[in-house]
C-alpha positions as CSV (number, residue, x, y, z in Angstrom):
1,X,-146.8,-44.0,-38.7
2,X,-144.0,-45.5,-40.9
3,X,-140.6,-46.3,-39.6
4,X,-137.4,-46.2,-41.6
5,X,-134.1,-47.8,-40.8
6,X,-131.2,-46.2,-42.7
7,X,-127.6,-45.3,-42.7
8,X,-126.5,-41.9,-44.0
9,X,-123.0,-41.0,-45.2
10,X,-121.3,-37.8,-46.2
11,X,-119.4,-38.2,-49.5
12,X,-117.2,-36.0,-51.6
13,X,-119.0,-34.6,-54.7
14,X,-116.6,-36.3,-57.0
15,X,-117.4,-39.7,-55.4
16,X,-121.1,-39.6,-56.2
17,X,-120.8,-40.9,-59.7
18,X,-118.4,-43.7,-58.7
19,X,-120.8,-44.8,-56.0
20,X,-123.7,-44.9,-58.5
21,X,-121.5,-47.0,-60.8
22,X,-120.7,-49.4,-58.0
23,X,-124.4,-49.7,-57.1
24,X,-125.4,-50.4,-60.7
25,X,-123.0,-53.3,-60.5
26,X,-125.1,-54.6,-57.6
27,X,-128.1,-55.0,-59.9
28,X,-129.5,-51.5,-59.1
29,X,-129.8,-50.6,-62.8
30,X,-130.1,-46.9,-63.8
31,X,-132.7,-46.2,-61.2
32,X,-134.8,-43.1,-60.8
33,X,-133.6,-39.5,-60.8
34,X,-135.8,-37.0,-59.1
35,X,-135.6,-33.3,-58.4
36,X,-136.8,-32.7,-54.8
37,X,-137.2,-29.1,-53.6
38,X,-138.4,-28.5,-50.1
39,X,-139.0,-25.8,-47.6
40,X,-138.7,-26.4,-43.9
41,X,-141.0,-24.6,-41.5
42,X,-141.0,-23.7,-37.8
43,X,-142.3,-21.3,-35.3
44,X,-140.5,-18.0,-34.7
45,X,-138.6,-19.5,-31.7
46,X,-137.9,-22.8,-33.5
47,X,-140.1,-24.8,-31.1
48,X,-140.3,-27.8,-33.4
49,X,-136.6,-28.1,-33.7
50,X,-136.2,-27.8,-29.9
51,X,-138.7,-30.6,-29.5
52,X,-136.8,-32.9,-32.0
53,X,-139.1,-32.5,-35.0
54,X,-138.4,-31.4,-38.6
55,X,-141.3,-30.2,-40.7
56,X,-141.0,-29.8,-44.5
57,X,-143.2,-29.2,-47.5
58,X,-141.6,-30.8,-50.6
59,X,-142.4,-30.5,-54.3
60,X,-141.5,-33.5,-56.4
61,X,-142.7,-36.6,-58.2
62,X,-146.1,-37.4,-56.9
63,X,-147.0,-33.8,-56.1
64,X,-146.6,-31.7,-53.0
65,X,-146.2,-33.5,-49.6
66,X,-145.9,-32.4,-46.0
67,X,-143.6,-34.5,-43.9
68,X,-142.9,-34.4,-40.2
69,X,-140.0,-36.4,-38.9
70,X,-139.0,-37.1,-35.3
71,X,-135.8,-38.8,-34.1
72,X,-137.5,-39.7,-30.8
73,X,-139.6,-42.5,-32.1
74,X,-136.9,-45.1,-32.4
75,X,-133.5,-43.6,-32.1
76,X,-131.0,-42.4,-34.6
77,X,-131.5,-45.2,-37.2
78,X,-135.3,-45.4,-36.9
79,X,-137.2,-42.1,-37.2
80,X,-140.9,-41.5,-36.8
81,X,-142.4,-40.1,-40.0
82,X,-145.8,-38.6,-40.8
83,X,-146.4,-37.8,-44.4
84,X,-149.5,-36.3,-46.1
85,X,-150.3,-35.0,-49.6
86,X,-151.3,-31.3,-49.4
87,X,-152.3,-28.5,-51.6
88,X,-149.6,-26.1,-50.2
89,X,-147.6,-24.0,-50.6
90,X,-147.4,-23.8,-46.8
91,X,-148.0,-26.4,-44.1
92,X,-151.5,-27.9,-43.7
93,X,-152.8,-27.3,-40.2
94,X,-155.3,-30.2,-40.3
95,X,-152.6,-32.7,-41.3
96,X,-150.2,-31.4,-38.6
97,X,-153.0,-31.6,-36.0
98,X,-152.9,-35.4,-36.4
99,X,-149.3,-35.6,-35.3
100,X,-147.4,-35.3,-32.0
101,X,-146.1,-31.9,-33.2
102,X,-149.5,-30.3,-32.8
103,X,-149.0,-29.7,-29.1
104,X,-145.6,-28.2,-29.8
105,X,-146.9,-25.7,-32.4
106,X,-150.0,-25.0,-30.2
107,X,-151.5,-22.6,-32.7
108,X,-148.3,-20.5,-33.4
109,X,-147.7,-19.2,-36.9
110,X,-145.2,-21.3,-38.9
111,X,-142.5,-19.5,-41.0
112,X,-140.1,-20.8,-43.7
113,X,-136.6,-21.3,-42.2
114,X,-134.6,-22.6,-45.1
115,X,-135.0,-24.5,-48.4
116,X,-133.3,-27.5,-50.0
117,X,-132.7,-28.1,-53.7
118,X,-131.7,-31.7,-54.2
119,X,-131.3,-34.1,-57.2
120,X,-132.0,-37.6,-55.9
121,X,-130.8,-40.8,-57.6
122,X,-132.3,-44.0,-56.4
123,X,-131.0,-47.6,-56.8
124,X,-132.8,-50.7,-55.5
125,X,-130.3,-53.4,-54.4
126,X,-131.3,-57.0,-53.9
127,X,-129.2,-59.6,-52.1
128,X,-131.1,-62.8,-51.7
129,X,-134.0,-61.9,-49.4
130,X,-132.6,-58.5,-48.5
131,X,-133.7,-55.4,-50.3
132,X,-131.9,-52.1,-49.8
133,X,-132.8,-48.7,-51.2
134,X,-129.6,-46.7,-52.0
135,X,-130.0,-43.0,-52.5
136,X,-127.5,-40.4,-53.6
137,X,-128.5,-36.8,-52.9
138,X,-126.7,-33.9,-54.6
139,X,-127.7,-30.2,-54.3
140,X,-127.6,-27.4,-51.8
141,X,-129.1,-26.0,-48.6
142,X,-130.2,-22.3,-48.9
143,X,-130.6,-20.1,-45.8
144,X,-131.3,-16.4,-45.6
145,X,-127.8,-15.3,-46.4
146,X,-125.8,-18.5,-46.9
147,X,-125.7,-21.7,-48.9
148,X,-124.1,-25.1,-48.3
149,X,-123.5,-28.0,-50.7
150,X,-125.2,-31.4,-50.1
151,X,-123.7,-34.7,-51.2
152,X,-124.9,-37.7,-49.3
153,X,-125.5,-41.5,-49.6
154,X,-128.3,-43.1,-47.8
155,X,-128.8,-46.9,-47.5
156,X,-132.2,-47.9,-46.2
157,X,-133.1,-51.5,-45.4
158,X,-136.5,-52.3,-46.9
159,X,-136.5,-56.0,-46.2
160,X,-134.2,-58.7,-44.9
161,X,-131.2,-58.7,-42.6
162,X,-129.7,-55.6,-41.0
163,X,-126.3,-57.3,-41.3
164,X,-126.6,-57.2,-45.1
165,X,-127.1,-53.4,-44.9
166,X,-123.7,-53.0,-43.1
167,X,-122.0,-55.5,-45.4
168,X,-122.9,-53.3,-48.4
169,X,-121.8,-50.2,-46.5
170,X,-118.4,-51.8,-45.8
171,X,-117.9,-52.9,-49.4
172,X,-118.6,-49.4,-50.6
173,X,-116.4,-47.9,-48.0
174,X,-113.4,-49.9,-49.3
175,X,-113.8,-48.1,-52.6
176,X,-115.0,-44.7,-51.6
177,X,-114.6,-42.5,-48.5
178,X,-117.9,-42.8,-46.5
179,X,-118.3,-40.9,-43.3
180,X,-121.3,-41.9,-41.2
181,X,-123.4,-38.9,-40.3
182,X,-126.3,-38.6,-37.9
183,X,-126.8,-34.9,-38.6
184,X,-129.9,-34.4,-40.8
185,X,-130.3,-32.0,-43.6
186,X,-132.7,-30.2,-41.3
187,X,-130.1,-29.7,-38.7
188,X,-127.6,-28.4,-41.3
189,X,-130.3,-26.1,-42.6
190,X,-131.0,-24.7,-39.2
191,X,-127.3,-24.1,-38.9
192,X,-127.4,-21.9,-42.0
193,X,-130.4,-20.1,-40.6
194,X,-128.5,-19.3,-37.4
195,X,-125.7,-17.5,-39.4
196,X,-123.8,-15.1,-37.1
197,X,-124.9,-16.9,-33.9
198,X,-122.5,-19.0,-31.9
199,X,-122.3,-22.6,-33.0
200,X,-124.3,-24.9,-30.7
201,X,-122.4,-27.3,-28.5
202,X,-122.6,-30.9,-29.6
203,X,-123.5,-32.3,-26.3
204,X,-125.3,-35.5,-25.6
205,X,-129.1,-35.8,-25.8
206,X,-130.4,-38.3,-23.2
207,X,-131.6,-41.7,-24.4
208,X,-135.3,-42.3,-24.1
209,X,-135.6,-45.1,-21.6
210,X,-138.6,-46.8,-20.0
211,X,-138.9,-49.2,-17.1
212,X,-140.3,-51.9,-19.3
213,X,-137.3,-52.2,-21.6
214,X,-135.2,-55.2,-21.9
215,X,-131.4,-55.1,-21.4
216,X,-130.8,-55.2,-25.1
217,X,-133.3,-52.5,-25.9
218,X,-131.7,-50.2,-23.2
219,X,-128.2,-51.0,-24.6
220,X,-129.3,-49.9,-28.1
221,X,-131.1,-46.8,-26.8
222,X,-128.1,-45.6,-24.8
223,X,-125.7,-46.7,-27.6
224,X,-127.5,-44.7,-30.2
225,X,-127.4,-41.6,-28.1
226,X,-123.6,-42.2,-27.6
227,X,-123.0,-42.7,-31.3
228,X,-125.0,-39.7,-32.1
229,X,-122.8,-37.6,-29.8
230,X,-119.7,-39.2,-31.3
231,X,-120.7,-38.5,-34.9
232,X,-121.9,-35.0,-34.3
233,X,-118.7,-34.1,-32.5
234,X,-116.5,-35.5,-35.2
235,X,-118.3,-33.3,-37.8
236,X,-118.2,-30.3,-35.5
237,X,-114.5,-30.7,-34.8
238,X,-113.7,-31.2,-38.5
239,X,-115.5,-28.0,-39.4
240,X,-114.4,-25.9,-36.4
241,X,-111.2,-27.2,-34.8
242,X,-110.8,-25.8,-31.3
243,X,-110.4,-26.7,-27.6
244,X,-114.1,-27.2,-26.8
245,X,-114.5,-29.4,-29.8
246,X,-111.5,-31.5,-28.8
247,X,-112.8,-31.9,-25.3
248,X,-116.4,-32.8,-26.4
249,X,-115.2,-35.5,-28.9
250,X,-112.9,-37.0,-26.3
251,X,-115.8,-37.2,-23.9
252,X,-117.9,-38.8,-26.6
253,X,-115.3,-41.5,-27.3
254,X,-114.9,-42.2,-23.6
255,X,-118.7,-42.4,-23.0
256,X,-119.0,-44.9,-25.7
257,X,-116.2,-47.0,-24.0
258,X,-118.0,-46.6,-20.7
259,X,-121.2,-48.0,-22.3
260,X,-119.2,-51.2,-23.3
261,X,-118.1,-51.6,-19.7
262,X,-121.5,-51.0,-18.3
263,X,-123.1,-53.7,-20.5
264,X,-120.1,-56.1,-20.2
265,X,-122.2,-59.3,-20.3
266,X,-123.2,-58.4,-23.9
267,X,-120.0,-56.7,-24.9
268,X,-117.3,-59.4,-24.4
269,X,-117.2,-60.7,-28.0
270,X,-114.5,-59.9,-30.5
271,X,-116.5,-57.2,-32.3
272,X,-117.0,-55.3,-29.0
273,X,-113.4,-55.7,-28.0
274,X,-112.2,-54.4,-31.4
275,X,-114.6,-51.5,-31.1
276,X,-113.2,-50.7,-27.6
277,X,-109.7,-50.7,-29.0
278,X,-110.6,-48.3,-31.8
279,X,-112.3,-45.9,-29.4
280,X,-109.2,-46.0,-27.2
281,X,-107.1,-45.2,-30.3
282,X,-109.3,-42.2,-31.2
283,X,-109.2,-40.9,-27.6
284,X,-105.5,-41.3,-27.6
285,X,-105.1,-39.3,-30.8
286,X,-106.9,-36.4,-29.0
287,X,-105.1,-36.6,-25.7
288,X,-102.1,-34.5,-26.4
289,X,-104.2,-31.8,-28.1
290,X,-106.5,-31.7,-25.0
291,X,-103.7,-31.6,-22.5
292,X,-101.9,-28.8,-24.4
293,X,-105.2,-26.8,-24.7
294,X,-105.6,-27.0,-20.9
295,X,-102.0,-26.2,-20.2
296,X,-102.0,-23.2,-22.5
297,X,-105.4,-21.8,-21.1
298,X,-104.8,-22.5,-17.4
299,X,-101.1,-22.1,-17.0
300,X,-99.3,-20.3,-19.8
301,X,-101.8,-17.6,-20.8
302,X,-102.3,-16.3,-17.2
303,X,-98.6,-16.3,-16.6
304,X,-97.7,-14.7,-19.9
305,X,-99.9,-11.7,-18.9
306,X,-97.3,-11.0,-16.3
307,X,-94.5,-9.0,-17.9
308,X,-92.1,-10.2,-15.2
309,X,-92.5,-13.9,-16.2
310,X,-89.1,-14.4,-17.7
311,X,-89.0,-17.0,-20.5
312,X,-92.8,-17.1,-20.8
313,X,-92.5,-16.0,-24.5
314,X,-90.1,-18.8,-25.4
315,X,-92.2,-21.3,-23.5
316,X,-95.3,-20.0,-25.2
317,X,-93.7,-20.5,-28.7
318,X,-92.9,-24.1,-27.8
319,X,-96.4,-24.8,-26.5
320,X,-98.1,-23.3,-29.5
321,X,-95.9,-25.2,-31.9
322,X,-96.6,-28.4,-30.0
323,X,-100.3,-27.6,-30.0
324,X,-100.3,-27.1,-33.8
325,X,-98.6,-30.4,-34.3
326,X,-101.1,-32.2,-32.0
327,X,-104.0,-30.7,-33.9
328,X,-102.5,-31.9,-37.2
329,X,-102.2,-35.4,-35.7
330,X,-105.8,-35.2,-34.5
331,X,-107.1,-34.0,-37.8
332,X,-105.3,-36.8,-39.7
333,X,-107.0,-39.3,-37.4
334,X,-110.4,-37.9,-38.1
335,X,-109.8,-37.9,-41.9
336,X,-108.3,-41.4,-42.0
337,X,-110.0,-44.5,-43.2
338,X,-109.5,-45.9,-39.7
339,X,-111.4,-43.0,-38.2
340,X,-114.3,-43.4,-40.7
341,X,-114.5,-47.2,-40.2
342,X,-114.7,-46.7,-36.4
343,X,-118.1,-44.9,-36.8
344,X,-119.5,-47.5,-39.2
345,X,-118.4,-50.4,-37.0
346,X,-119.9,-48.8,-33.9
347,X,-123.2,-48.6,-35.7
348,X,-122.9,-52.1,-37.0
349,X,-122.2,-53.5,-33.5
350,X,-125.2,-51.7,-32.0
351,X,-127.7,-52.7,-34.7
352,X,-126.4,-56.0,-36.0
353,X,-123.7,-57.3,-33.7
354,X,-123.5,-60.9,-32.8
355,X,-124.8,-60.0,-29.3
356,X,-128.2,-59.2,-30.8
357,X,-128.9,-62.8,-31.8
358,X,-126.5,-65.1,-29.9
359,X,-128.6,-67.8,-28.1
360,X,-126.3,-68.0,-25.1
361,X,-126.8,-64.3,-24.4
362,X,-130.6,-64.4,-24.6
363,X,-131.2,-64.6,-20.9
364,X,-129.3,-61.4,-20.3
365,X,-130.3,-59.6,-23.5
366,X,-134.0,-60.2,-23.0
367,X,-134.0,-59.7,-19.2
368,X,-135.5,-56.6,-17.5
369,X,-133.2,-53.6,-17.9
370,X,-134.0,-52.0,-14.5
371,X,-132.8,-55.2,-12.6
372,X,-129.7,-55.4,-14.7
373,X,-128.9,-51.7,-14.3
374,X,-129.5,-51.8,-10.5
375,X,-127.1,-54.8,-10.1
376,X,-124.4,-53.2,-12.3
377,X,-124.6,-49.8,-10.6
378,X,-124.6,-51.3,-7.1
379,X,-121.5,-53.3,-7.9
380,X,-119.6,-50.4,-9.4
381,X,-120.6,-48.1,-6.5
382,X,-119.4,-50.7,-4.0
383,X,-116.0,-51.1,-5.7
384,X,-115.5,-47.3,-5.9
385,X,-116.4,-46.8,-2.2
386,X,-114.2,-49.7,-1.1
387,X,-111.1,-48.7,-3.1
388,X,-111.4,-45.0,-2.2
389,X,-111.7,-45.7,1.6
390,X,-108.1,-44.7,2.2
391,X,-107.8,-42.1,-0.6
392,X,-105.2,-40.0,1.3
393,X,-102.8,-42.9,1.2
394,X,-103.0,-43.7,-2.5
395,X,-100.3,-42.9,-5.0
396,X,-101.0,-40.8,-8.1
397,X,-101.4,-43.7,-10.6
398,X,-103.8,-45.5,-8.2
399,X,-105.8,-42.3,-7.8
400,X,-106.0,-41.9,-11.6
401,X,-107.3,-45.5,-12.0
402,X,-109.9,-44.7,-9.3
403,X,-110.9,-41.6,-11.2
404,X,-111.5,-43.7,-14.3
405,X,-113.8,-46.0,-12.3
406,X,-115.7,-43.0,-11.1
407,X,-116.1,-41.7,-14.6
408,X,-117.5,-45.1,-15.8
409,X,-120.0,-45.1,-12.9
410,X,-121.0,-41.5,-13.5
411,X,-121.7,-42.1,-17.2
412,X,-123.6,-45.3,-16.5
413,X,-125.7,-43.6,-13.8
414,X,-126.5,-40.7,-16.0
415,X,-127.3,-42.9,-19.0
416,X,-129.6,-45.3,-17.1
417,X,-131.3,-43.0,-14.7
418,X,-134.4,-43.0,-17.0
419,X,-135.0,-46.6,-16.0
420,X,-135.8,-45.4,-12.5
421,X,-138.3,-42.5,-12.9
422,X,-139.5,-42.7,-9.3
423,X,-136.4,-41.0,-7.9
424,X,-135.3,-38.2,-10.3
425,X,-133.9,-35.9,-7.6
426,X,-132.0,-38.7,-5.9
427,X,-130.5,-39.7,-9.2
428,X,-129.5,-36.1,-9.9
429,X,-127.8,-35.8,-6.5
430,X,-126.0,-39.2,-6.9
431,X,-124.7,-38.2,-10.3
432,X,-123.5,-34.8,-9.0
433,X,-121.7,-36.5,-6.1
434,X,-120.0,-38.9,-8.4
435,X,-119.0,-36.1,-10.7
436,X,-117.6,-34.1,-7.8
437,X,-115.4,-37.0,-6.8
438,X,-114.2,-37.5,-10.4
439,X,-113.4,-33.8,-10.7
440,X,-111.5,-33.7,-7.5
441,X,-109.4,-36.7,-8.5
442,X,-108.9,-35.0,-11.9
443,X,-107.4,-31.9,-10.3
444,X,-105.0,-34.1,-8.4
445,X,-104.0,-35.9,-11.6
446,X,-103.4,-32.5,-13.3
447,X,-100.7,-31.8,-10.7
448,X,-98.6,-34.6,-12.2
449,X,-99.6,-34.6,-15.9
450,X,-99.2,-30.8,-16.4
451,X,-95.6,-30.3,-15.2
452,X,-94.4,-33.4,-17.0
453,X,-96.0,-32.3,-20.3
454,X,-94.6,-28.8,-19.8
455,X,-91.1,-30.0,-19.3
456,X,-91.2,-32.4,-22.2
457,X,-92.4,-29.6,-24.6
458,X,-89.8,-27.2,-23.3
459,X,-87.0,-29.7,-23.7
460,X,-88.1,-30.6,-27.2
461,X,-88.0,-27.0,-28.2
462,X,-84.2,-26.7,-27.5
463,X,-84.7,-23.2,-26.0
464,X,-83.1,-23.0,-22.5
465,X,-85.3,-20.1,-21.6
466,X,-88.4,-22.2,-22.3
467,X,-87.1,-25.0,-20.0
468,X,-86.6,-22.5,-17.2
469,X,-90.1,-21.0,-17.7
470,X,-91.7,-24.4,-17.8
471,X,-90.2,-25.4,-14.5
472,X,-91.4,-22.2,-12.9
473,X,-94.8,-21.8,-14.5
474,X,-95.9,-25.5,-14.4
475,X,-94.8,-26.3,-10.9
476,X,-97.1,-28.4,-8.7
477,X,-99.9,-26.7,-6.8
478,X,-101.1,-27.4,-3.3
479,X,-101.4,-31.2,-3.3
480,X,-102.4,-31.3,0.4
481,X,-105.3,-29.0,-0.1
482,X,-106.5,-30.8,-3.2
483,X,-106.3,-34.1,-1.5
484,X,-108.4,-32.8,1.4
485,X,-111.0,-31.7,-1.1
486,X,-110.9,-35.1,-2.8
487,X,-111.4,-36.9,0.5
488,X,-114.3,-34.6,1.3
489,X,-115.9,-35.4,-2.1
490,X,-115.3,-39.1,-1.5
491,X,-117.2,-39.0,1.8
492,X,-120.1,-37.1,0.2
493,X,-120.2,-39.7,-2.6
494,X,-120.2,-42.6,-0.2
495,X,-123.1,-40.9,1.7
496,X,-125.2,-40.2,-1.4
497,X,-128.4,-42.2,-1.5
498,X,-128.7,-44.5,-4.5
499,X,-131.6,-44.1,-6.9
500,X,-132.0,-47.7,-8.1
């Protein structure tokens, strides 16, 4: 099995020639141009896709080849690959039988799902001892009823330092808009094949952890899963703006920040601090859109259904105008050079950050991941239990800070539970208890955030009727009842057995 380490970027079609010119200046010459036509195969119920595999038969230079790829072999930058020359035109059963996908197919008939027609231009870049293969793909994906254009840049490290790979990417990004993408052509093709079906939610796939991992290996495994979620949700939100997409992207940004907190001994350097600041910026660009989505769905729409709700229409106009403005701000952030750089720098820190080689961090980085995780989770649980002991006496800002601590603990517990395979049910119950406390504190926080936001939107609209409706519709709920529920959730959390 071969392994490839690569970065893939989405580029505008008009930028492809400029990139090739820039790469030629790097000593890449004219390079090769190949026509690569491929058909992807799967079972009727897409069992290969669900198992994380992509199976294609490609015609091109060198004849017909069957390739199976799996993202599970090494994370999002290192994929398992099994390639065999075949006669075709369909998959070769004997070649497939020698791969991990054989058990997934289990004798089922394989059918064509979609095809790709791509012109590939290749440049070989040499910088000292480092060799990088740069590939520009241009073409289209063809489903049963739809087509989609393809224009991508791939940079694959063949030899040398990973840092050099990211340096080249940064230099190109200063000249041309590059957007890091972890969504493969196969996933896009499956999306075309699913025309007319609801778009899949871009939720997080768990990191593949084992108890023999080092702290550094666990950090990279969890970080790759977090970055995969972040990139996928950026793409999904750009293509289909909506409340769920906003929510999922904000969750992805916060989970990446929680990762930095969980692995703090390795994430205190300037690169990590800068990354945390940029993730905070991105989440902040989404906050108003998310708060308005919730206010509209949970307060205004139910109230506006009541014909007696005087001023609801004026308030609604103000809310929808503010929501449109918040979405424009969010979309501008996603399209900005700053937003694109965030994704690249997150990948650079994970794969080639100073923490990966700093001698003074070796003891922590190379230590056993389970011991590190157990100590970190124990500490964070102790702090949360202690600070929530007198929850009913805390003011709203303090409760909100407590909620954030609970969120970090929950994400860390969910991400690292795979290091402790002997207690899966106990881990599940602990995570559920932590989430219940977080949610209860969130409901209390909404009592204070919602009304303030409603009043500010109504006042900004300049419509007196909107202000009257805002005061009436967004009034605080039963804080005493919610506080009792939060205290009950806190006690259940404190009693939950740990799994580490």
